[in-house]
N, C-alpha and C positions, 0 to 999 in steps of 0.2 A: 176497450176502452177509445174514446175518440182522440183525435188527433191534440186538441187543445188541452183536454185534461191531462194527455202524456206528458206535454211540453211542460204544463204547469208543476208537474209532479216532479220533473227532471228540475226545474227551477228550485224547487222547495228542496230538494236533496243536494243541489249545489250549494244554496245558501246555509243549510245545516252544515256541510262539509267546512264551509269558511269561516261559520261561525267557532266552529271547533278547533279549528285550525288557530284563529285568532285568539282563542282563550287559551290556549297552552301555555303554561310558563316557560321560561326560558330554561329552567333546569331540565324540564321534561324535554324540550324540544333539542336541548343540549345532546341529550342520553340518547335519542333517536337519530338525529343527523352523525351522532359518532359512529354509529354502527353500519352506516352507509358507504357502499363501496363507491371508489371515487367519482365515476360517471354519473351515477344516480345523486351522489351529493354536488356534483356539478348543478344539474337542474334544480335540486332542492333548495339551492342558494338564491335562486332567481325567483321564488314564489312572493316572497314581499320584503320588505325593509327589516322587521325583525328576525326572519330566517336569514337573511344576508349579513345581518349583523353578529347572530350566533355562529354562522358559517365561518365568518372571517376571525372570530376569535380560536375557533377550533382549528382553522389553518394556521394560526399564530403560533402552535405549539410546535417545539421542536420534533423532529422524528429521524431516525437513520435505521432503515429496515434492509435487512439482507435475506436472501432465500434461495434455495438451489434444488436445482432438478437434474435427475440422470435417466431422463425420457430419451432412449435412442432416436427418437424423431425430434431432431433439432428445432425446427419450426415449434412443435406443439411442446416442447421443452420450455422455448422462449416465452409461450404463451403462458405457460404454468407458471413461471417465474413473476411475469408482469401481472398475472392476475392476483397472485399473492402480494406482492409488494403495494399494488394500489386497489386492495381490497379494505383498506380504510381511507377516509380524505388525505390528501398530502397535497403540497404545492411545491413541486420538485425544484429542488435547486442545482441538483447533479445526478448523476448516473455512472456508476462502475459497472461493467459487465465482463466477466471473466468466464472463458471457456477452456476446455482441454483440447480441444481442436475442432478446425470448422472455417466456416466463412465468417471473417469478421465484419466485411461490408454488410452481409445479410444481417447478422446480428445488429449491425447498427442502424440498418433501414427499419427494422421491426422495432426497435425500442424508439426511435425518432417519431414513429407513426402514432405510437400511444402516449409519449410525453411532451411532443411538439418539437420544433425546430429551435426554440430559444434556449433549451436545455443544454449545458455543457454535458459529454458523454466522452467516456474512456472505455474502450473495449481491447482486451488484452488476450494471450493466449497464455496459458499457463499449466505447470506440471500437474496441478491437482488442486482441489478446493474443500473447504471446511464449512460447517455452519449449521442451518437448520434446514430440514427437506420440506418444499413447499407443499407435498401430497400429505404429509403426517406431522410435520414440526417437529420431528424428533432430530437431535444431533447427531452428525454423522462426518466422514470425509470421504474422498472420491480421489483416489490418484490415477494418474494414466496409466493404462495397460499397454504394453507395446506386442507386437508380433511381426515376425520376419515374414514378408512375402516377397518372392521373386528377389532375396537380397535386398530389399527395402525394409525398414524399419517402419511400420503403422502402428499409429495408435488406435487402438480399439474402446476405449472406455471413453463414452463421451458424458459430459456435465457442465453444466453451465450454473454462474452464481450472479445474481443480481443484488445491487446494494442503490438504495436511492435514498436521497437526504432532502431534509429542509432545516436550516439553520438559522432562525431568526437572528439579525443583526449581523450576519456575515453577507459579504459578497465574493460569488466563486466562479472562477472559469477555468478554462484550460490554456496553459502556455506552453507551446512546443519548443523543442531544440532541433535545430535542423543543420545538418553539416552540409555545406556545399562542395563541390569536387576541390580538391586541394586546400580546404579550410581547416586550419590548425584546431586541436583541442582548446587551446586558450583562448583564442577569438570566439569558438561556439560559448564556451563557458562565461566569456566576459558579456556576450549577447543575451546568453540565457537570464544570468543575473540581472542585467539592465532591463531586460521586458518585463521579468517580475515586479522590480521597484517601480518601473513606468506604470503598470497596471495598479500596485497599490496606491500608489500616488492619485491615481484618476478617480477611486471609489473610497479612499480612505483617508482620514486625519492621523494616522500612525504609520511610520515609516516602513515599517517590513509587514510581510504577513505573518499571520498566526500560526497557520501550519500549512504545509505542502505534502501532498500524497503524489508520489512519483512513481512512472513506469517506464522502463528502459528497453532497448533494444538489446542483443545480443552482440555489441560491438565494444572493442576497449574503449572507446571513448566516453563512455558512461563514467568510468573510474575518475578521471582527471576532474570531469565536469562535477560530478558530486563531490569530491574533495574541495574545489573552488567553492561551490555554493556552502558548503558546509563553514569554511572560511568567511565568506559573504555575509552569511547570515548571523544575528546575534542569539544568544543561546535559549532566548525566551520562545524561539520559531521552531515549532515541532516538524521534523522532517522525518518522512517513513515511506517505505515503498518497495518496489521490486525492480531490481537491478538490470536483468537481463531475460529478455522473452520478446514478445512482439505485440504491437499495439496499434491500433488506430484512434485517432481522437477527430471530436467536432467541438469547436468553439460555441460558447452562448451565443456571444458577439461577432457575428458573421466578417465585422472589419478586421478581426483579430486572426481570421483564417489564412493560412499559408499555402498557397498551390506550390507542390512539389515539381521542381524540373528533373528530367530523367536522370541525373547523374547527382542529385540529391538524397542524403540518406536522413532517415530519422533517426533521432538517437535518444531522446526523452520526451516525456509529455508530463506536465504537473498540475494538479489540480491545485488552484491557488487560494486560498481562505484568507479574506482580509475582512478587519473590521469595518461594516458599513458606517461612513461619516453620517448616512442620513438616518441612523438607527434612532427609533423614537425613544424618549425619555424613559417610558415606562417598561419598555423591552427589555427582558432578562438578559445574562450574559452566558454566551456559550465557552466551555472550556474543554481543551485538549491536553490529554495527560498519555505519557507513553510509558510501557514497561518492557523490559528485556530478558527473556530465558534464553540464557547461553548453553551451548551445547559441546564445547570443545576444551581441551585442556593442553597446556603447552608440554612439550619434552623439556627436559632441565637444561639441556646445553644451549648455547646461544653461540651465534655463527656472525662473521662479519663478510659481507659479498667481496670476493677478490675479483676474478676475471667476469665480465658480463656482456652477453651479445644477444640481440634481438633478431628472431626468425620473422619472416614476413609469409603470409598478406599482412597488410596493416590493419584491416578491419577485423583481425582475430589474430593477432601476433601471441608467439611463445617466447620465452626467454632461456636461453641457457647460461649457467653460471658455476662457477667452483667457490669457495668459501673457505675461510679459517674459522676455527674454534675460537672465541673471544679470549684475548690474550696470549694466543700460539701463534708461531710463525707459519707453522706448515701448511701449505694449500690444499685441500681436500677435494677430490672429485666427486661425480656424482653418486658412484656407488659406495666410496667411503663414507659419504653423508648418510646414506640409507643404511648402512651398516651399524653407523652411532645410532641412529632411529631406533632400528630395530632391535639392538643390544638394551636400549633403556625401556623403549616402550613394551616390549616380549608380545603376548598374544594380541595386546591392544592394536597393534600395528597392521594397518592394510593400506597398500599404496593406492588403492582408490579413492579413500577418506583421508588423505595425509596433504595439509596446508602449510605451507610458509606464511607466516604472520611477519611482514616485513614493515619495519617502522621507517616512513617515508618522511625525512626532516626538509622540508622545501618551503622555498620563498613564494609569497602570494600577493597577488595585487589584482585590482579589477579597475580596468580601463586605463586611465591616467595617473593613477595613484603614483605618487612619487617616492614614496617609502613603503617598499614592498616588507610584509610581516613574516615571520617565520613559523611554522605551525608543524609539528610532529603528528602523524597520523599512522594508524596502524592499519595495515591494508592485505588482505589473505589471498594468496597465490594457489590455487591446486596444483599439486606436485602430478607431471604426466609420466614421469620415467628417470633413468640414469643409466649413465653407461661408465667407461673408465675414463672418460673426458670431463663430462658435464653433467649436472641435474638439470633436468628440462621442467619447467613450471609453463601454466597458464600466463598471459597477458605479457604486457611489458611496462615501463616505468623504474624498474629497480635500478639503482645505480652502485658502482663500486663504493665500498665504505659504508653502504646500508647494514644496519643489524638487522636480523630475524631469529625467530623460533620456529620450530616445527609444532603443530597444532594437530591433535588427533580428536576424533569424536569420543564423549565422555558421557556416559548415561547417568553416572552419578552426579556429575556436574548438572548436566541437563534436569535430574529428579528436583535436585536441592533447588535450582534456580526457579525452576517450576513452582515448587512451594513457596519461594519468595515472592513471586510474582502474585500469586495467589492471596498472599498475606499483604503486599502493597493494594490489591484490590479491595481486600476486605478493611484496610485502613480509610482506603479512600470511600468506600461507602458508608463507615461510620461518621465521617465528616461532612456528610451530605445531608446534612437537616434541612438545609433550606433549599437543595437541589436535587435533581435526579440523574441519572444515568440514561442516556437516551440511545445508545449504540456502542458498537464497538467492530475492531477490524484486527484480524492476525495476519501478517507477513512472516511465515515459517520457510525454514530452509528444505529444500527438496530431499534431503537425508533424513528426516524426521518422519514421525508418523506411528500408525500402530505397529509396523514391525520393528521400528527404532525401541519404542518404550516397552512391547510385548503386552498391549492394553490397548482398548480403544479410546480415542477421543482426549489422549493426553494433553496436548495441545489446548484444547477447548476447555480443560478442567478449570481452569482461574475464573472463566466467566459462568460455566455452568453451576459451580459452586456458590459464587457469591451475586450472580445476577440470573437465576436459571430460565426468567421469563425472556431474557433480553434477545431480540433477533439479530445475533452477531453474524458474520460471516468471515472467511480468510480464504488465503490461497497459499500453495506452495510457488517458491520463489526462487529464480536461477541466480540468487544474491539479495540478501535481505539489507534493506536500508533502515536504519534507524539511529539517531545520533544519541552519544553519550561520551563523558569526560570521566575518565579513570585512570588510577595511577597501577603501572604494572608493578609485579616484584622482581627486584634485582635490576632495575634500571639505572642507568647513570643519571645524577641530577639533572643534567642538562636537558634530559628527557622525561623528567619525572611526568607531566602532563601529555598524555596522549589522547587525541581525537580517535574514537572509533564510530564512523558512519557507515561503514560496510561490514558485514558480518557474514558467516557462515554456519550451518547446522545450529542456527538460533531460531527463536521466535520473538516478533516485533509485534507488542500489543499496543494499538490505540484506542483509547478510551474517551467517549465525548460526552460532555455533562452539560447541564443547563440549570442556571442559579435565577430563579423569577426574581 
């Protein structure tokens, strides 16, 4: 074939291709583009105006996708979950990465290379993950496995969970809480609240955020800051997260990035979701819902703290205390309190899984507010031990006169509340006639899991039973964050409404839906 004929043939073929491309109706084109991975989709959206219009319509759909990998090669595991969550078109609003151990900086860099530098990202180290595996889409959970090597505890089970989201009509960024040397928890809490409010005022016509997803460091400062946040945010703001772990973050807007001095300490980082003031009129509405599966029950006796003292270091303090039984004058030492618990709990008692549920009735204010308000919160403190003088518990902030009860893990409570969560999701599903659930996430206590329930995927069951195709994810936490307002049986009238933002041995469910 001569050169001229060859070029003519190519032109005819190209012309035929263009005629076929231009003749496709938008429904067919939509179905084709919808199946493309993110990178190929980006190229396809540039073909012509018609393809770009259909591409934008596809990208406007809400998505929340999670996937995990157990590949021991950490780089390959990261690539597997990135390939999975980017296997369909998405315009990333935010990314959450959770690893059981490893290099957070390396994970952050790998993600940034794939999603871009303007996407807010949080990377955290957790004690386990759950969700659907990238390689086979099967539900499962992976808890960290520890081995002793030369006297050191070494985590040997690696897993990574990646969650990526696009929620139209929302503005999302990361706001950190950083503690400078000598700075009080009250000052950090005030600044954190004001930073959140300022961000919302910049991007939204609403005064408060719709949802906060929080990740904290293993420091005592998180408790008081979270209680202040619970006070400052109205009931309609959803607050969930992991209280204690390790994290890195990257803001979507670099002007909000904070450079840490050598004496600064990370305390919290929050993904802030606010309704976009520039949301198109025809755009749908994102809705956040939560459900809580509790896993502890209280021992009958109620105590009142008598003598209280705090041991340092400040970053991880412990509390020594004695107490009186409610209505009695005798002061009990640590061993006497444990004897009470053991006599009442019997075989259910185990010191390693014992918590004091302390009612902290405190005054709260933000900044220069002139009239502090009183808020009663239930806060859990793990029991470390006891002697003939004191009961030793983790954390600080307990005061003389605070009432408390002892709480222990309870499988019956966990199973019953898990069924209640599944029922709640079933009711939500029945109401979604014009809506769709686009994703979900679970924040579960590290004491739960297959060994606690005696069966696999128990905490995943509400999602698996009601939304089996949903690409959900979840993590094992060092303290679950999830707001609720409840009435505790046997409380005095003046303390009838207790806030519970911090939990133990529970699972907090975040459900994201979209109404078109």
